[in-house]
N, C-alpha and C positions, 0 to 999 in steps of 0.2 A: 269449204272455206273460200273466201274471195281472193285470198292471197295465192299467188302461183309460185311455188318453191322453185328455186334455181338448182337445187341439188337432187339428183335422181333418187338417192336413198330416201330423202325427206318426202319427195313426191310419191314414191312407192308406199311409204309408211302412212301418209295421209289418205291415199286411196284405200289402203287396207283398213284404216280406222273407219272411213265412210262406209265401206262394205259391212264391217262388223256392226256398226250402229244400225244400218238398215236391216240386217239380219235379226237384231233384237227388237226391231220395230220402233226405234227411237227417232228416226228421221235425221236430217242433217241440221242439228242444232249447233250453232257456232260455239256457244259456251261449253257444251258437252264435248264437242270435238276438241276444243283447246285443252280441257282438263284431261281427257283420255290421252291426247297426244303427249302432254307433259308427263303423265304417269308412265306411258310407254317409253318415252325418251329416258326418264330417270332409271327405269328398270333395265333398259338396254345398256345405258352407260355404266351402271353398276356391274352388269354381267360382263361387258367388254373389259372393264377395269380389272375384275377378278380374273378373267382369262389371261389378259396381258401380264398381270402380276405373276400368275402361275408360270406362264411361259418364260418371262424374263428371269425369274428366280431359278427355274429349272435349267435354262440355258447357261446362266452364269455359274451355277453349281457344277455343271458338266465341264465348262471351260476351266474352272478353278481346279477341278479334280485332274483333268488332263494336263494342264499347263503347270499345276502346282504353284499358283500365285499365292504368296503369303498375304498380300493385301486383300486379295479376293476372299480368302478365308475369313479375314477379319470383317470385311463388309458383310458377308453372309452371317457370321456369328452375331453381329450387332443389328442384323435385319435392316440394313440401310436401304437396299433395293426395294424391300417390301414397303417400307414407309414412304419412299419417294414415289412409288407407283400409285399412291393414293391421289395424286393430282390428276390422274387420267380421267376418272369419272366426271368431275366438275368441268373439265375442259370440253369433253364430248357433249355434256349437257348444254353448255354455253353456245356451242356450235350449232346444235340442232333445234334448240328451243325457239328461236325467232320464227322458224317456219310454221309454228303452230298458231300464230296470231295474225289477225287481219291488219293491225296497225301497231306501229312501234310505240304508240302512246297507250296501249292497252294496259289496264290496271293490273291484271293478272301477270302480264309480261314483266312489269316493273317489280312486282312482289317476288316472282320466281327468280328474276335476274339478281335481285338483292340477296335472296337466300343462297343462291348458287355462288355469288361473289364471296359471301362470307365463308361458305364451304371451301371454295378455292383458296382463300386467304389462309384459312386454318391448315389446309393440307400443305400449302407452300411453307408455312411456318414449321410444320412437322418435318418436312423434307430438309429444310435448311438446318434445323436443330439436329437432325439425324446425321447430316454430314459434319456439322460442328463437333458433335460428340465423337464421331469416328476419328476426325483429325486430332482431337485432344487425346483420345485413348491411344492412338497410334504413336503420337509424339511422347506421351507419358510412359508408354511401355518400351519404346525403342530408343528414344533420344534424350529423355529426361534422366540422365545419369545421376544427377545430384538431387533428384526427388524434389524439385522446386514446387511449391504449392501453387499450381496453375488452375485448380478447379474454380477458383473465384473468377478468373477471366472467362472460363467457359460459362459459368452461371450468368455473368454480365451479358455475354453475347446472346445467350438464350433469352434473357430478360428483354434486351433491345428488340429482338425478333418479335417477341410476343407483344411488346408495346406497339410496334408498327402494325402488327396484325389487329390489335385492338382498335387502333386509330382507323384503319381501313374498314373494319367492321362497323364502327360507329358512323363513319362517313357514309357507308352504303345504306345503313338504316335511315339516316337523316336525309339522304339524297344530296349531299353536298361534297365539295372537293375536300380531300384530306388536308390540303394546305389551309383551308379556312378553319378547320378544327385545330390545327397546330397553332395558328395565330391566336385563337381563343384560349388555348392552354397556357399562353404566356401569363395570363392574369392569375393562374393557379400555380405558378412556379414555386412560390414560397410554401404553399401547402404541400406540393409534391416533394419538395426538399425535406420537409418535416416528416412526411410519411415514409420516404425512402432513405431516411437519415442513416440507419444502420447498414443498409445495403451500400450506400455511397462510401461511408467510412470503411466498411469492410473491403470494398473494391480497392480503395486507395491504399489501405493497410496491406492488402495482399500483394499489390505491386511492390511496395517498399520491402516487405519480407522476402519476396522473390528476387528483386533487383540487388539487394544487399546480402543475399544468401544468409539471412538470419534464421531461417526455419525451413526444415524439410520434413516430408513424411517419413516416419521412422526415427526421428530424433527423440532423445530423452530430454525433456525440459522440466524446469521448476519455475512456477510463477508465484512469487511470494504473496501478492495480494489475494490470490485465490487458493483453492485446494488442489490445483493441478500439480502433479508430481508423477510423471510417467511418460509413456511413449505416444507421440503424435500419430494418430491413425488417419486423420483426414483434415484438410483445410478447405473450407468452402467460402462462399461469399460472406456469410454472416457469423460463422462459428469455426473455431479450431477444436477438433475432437481429440481429447487426450484420455488415454486409458491408464489410470493409476495402477500402482503395483498391487493394490488390493482388488483390482479388476472393476473398480467403480469408474464410471465415465464422467468426465468434467468437460463442460462446454465453455470455452473462453472466446469472447469476441476478438477478432483479429486486431482491431484497433487498440485493445488493451495491451497486447504485446508490443505495439509500437509506442504507445504513450507512456508505458511504464517499463521497468527493467525486468528481464527474466533470464534465467540461467539455462544455457544449452550445453549438454554434456557430449555433444558430437565430437569435439576436439579430443576428449579423453578416449572415446571409442576408436577414433581414427588413429591415434598415437599407438594404441595397442598396450598401453601401460596405464596403471591407475595409482594415484597418490595414496600412500599410507602415512598418516601423521597422527601418532598416538603418543601418550606420555604416561609415566608412572611417577609416583611421589617417593623420593628417596629420603629416608629419615636422616636429618642433619647430624644427629648424635652418632650415627654409624660412619660418618665420613672422617677419615683420619689421614695423617701424613704417612707416606710409604717409608718403610725401613728396609735395609738389605735383606732381612729374612723374609719379609713379605714378597719382595720382588723375586727372590730365589724360588719361593713357593709357587709363584705365578709362572715362572719359567718352566718349572717341572710339570705343572698341570696343563699349561697352554703354551707349548713350544712355538706356536706360530707367532707369539708376541715377543720372541727373543730379539729379533732385529729391531723392533720398535723400542724395547726397553733399553737396548744398547745404543740407540740413536741419539744424536745431539739435537737434531732438528725435530721439534715437536709440532710445528705448524706447517702443514702441507696444503698446497693449492690443488684444485681439481674437483670434479664432481663425484669421484669415487675413490677417495683416499682415506687412510687411517689418520684420525685426529684424536688426540687425548693428551694426557700429561703423566709424568712419573712422580709428581709431587704428592698425589693423593690416590687412595684406592678407587675413588670415583673416576679420576682421570684415566687410570689404567682400565677400568671397566668400560669406559667410553671407547677406548682404543680396541678393546676386545669386541664390543658390539659392532664397531665399524668393520672390523675384519670378518666378523660373522655375516654381516649383510653383504659385503662385497663378494663373499664366496657362496652365498645362498643361491641355489639354482633358479629361484623364482624372483630374484631381485635384479633389476636392470642396472648395469654399470654405466650405461650411457646417460643416465639421469642422476640428479643430485642425490647423494647419500649423506645424511647428517645424523649424528648422535650428539645432541647439545642440551645445555641446561637453559630452562626458561626462568622467568623471574621467580625468585625465592618467595615462598609463601609462609604463613604462620604454622603450617603443618610439615614443611620440608621443601626439598628442591625438586621441581618437576624435570624429569629426564625425558626428553623428546626423541622419538624414533621417527625420522623423516626419510622416506625412500619411495621408490616406485616399483610396484609389483607388475610382473610380466603377464598380466591378464586383465581383462575388463569384465570377465564373468563374475557375477555377484557372489555366487556360492564359493567359487575357487578363491576369489579375492579375500573373502572373510575367513576362509580356512587358513590361508597363508598368514594373514594378519594375526589371527588368534595364535597360530603356532609361534610366531616371533614374540608376541607378548608373553606367552607362557614360558618361552625360553628365557626372557629377561627376568621374570619373577623367580624362576628356578635356579638360575646361575648367579644372581646377585649375591646370595649368601657366600658363594665361593670367594668373592672379593671382599668379604666381611662387611657387606652392605645390607641394610634392612629396608624393605619396602614398607612405606607407611601404611598402617591399618588402624582405623579408629578403634578405640577401646570398646569391647563388647561386654555383655553381662558376665560371661564366663571369666574374662580377664579381671573384672572387678572382684569377683568372688575369690579368684586365685590370690589376688593381692591381700584380701582380708585373711 
């Protein structure tokens, strides 16, 4: 070669290549020397990169084991050092490649520099995204106590990195400055907005959901316009992943949750209680005024109502008090059910307890049981709710009340 390298290693390598070519009888052909040098540099760079990667990972693992660094364990588990070490080979190639060419204007030099620049840009993108993912995972696992949906922010950051890498790559291929390419992209802004519409809307919606604490991973949500009714498993840039109770997966765009209303059951779960609001229809023909004999009979069967029956004050304020009336058997039954709920071990006295009548219908008077059960577990809640309603149905006849039941075929035959 006509060029005289300034680095001893490069000079030694060029001399070794010249000797190798002479041994094969190829002579000192400049183009062949350049190609062999490029191949040798690439091979050496990859070898050095692999060796350094192995050494770095080994040393870091030993330090983590000895010092017991939790962050170090996370870095190793997510292979951050391994991914970052990929930038070593292209850097070494860029340092040594110029020594293989006679002129900085050599065509092969430009081609190789362009390819290596792309390689370096990709490895830098991988390294940055590896650190971004590590930072996100560390915060999400240790600091994100409220399970804010931050994956969309991570996805946007990764997207920006790869956009920059793409611009640098195209600029390298075209041999122009990245700023020139960015200026030209301004004309395609409208098209880019259309292509990345869902990503942009998802990013904005993700920020709104997180900032306003509207949604967290693990929340039970119901989205009326969709089939989503289950637990949020993941919130990304473009979709909210919801696992329904039948184990089907529903994907909902984040901006759908912002643009429309949805129900979040997190408040119920955090409160530790769940609302029970059920009703039965009481036959109006069974409702009658109380007489002394009826009240005496109730005192005998349910002594806990003695104070209520002898009380003058029928209307009592508070969230967990006995309310009813002594005028009708239905009023006394309401008082009994209030007392039953107040003393039920699974009903919270810190929340509203009501046994009240709803609007009268053509089939009878709806008697509503309104209270809060001390559990949010679905199975346990339904068991308590069923127990209470069974008790209502079984005890109502003791107060000479009839629960409405539509006439069935057997009833008609009995009448005949």
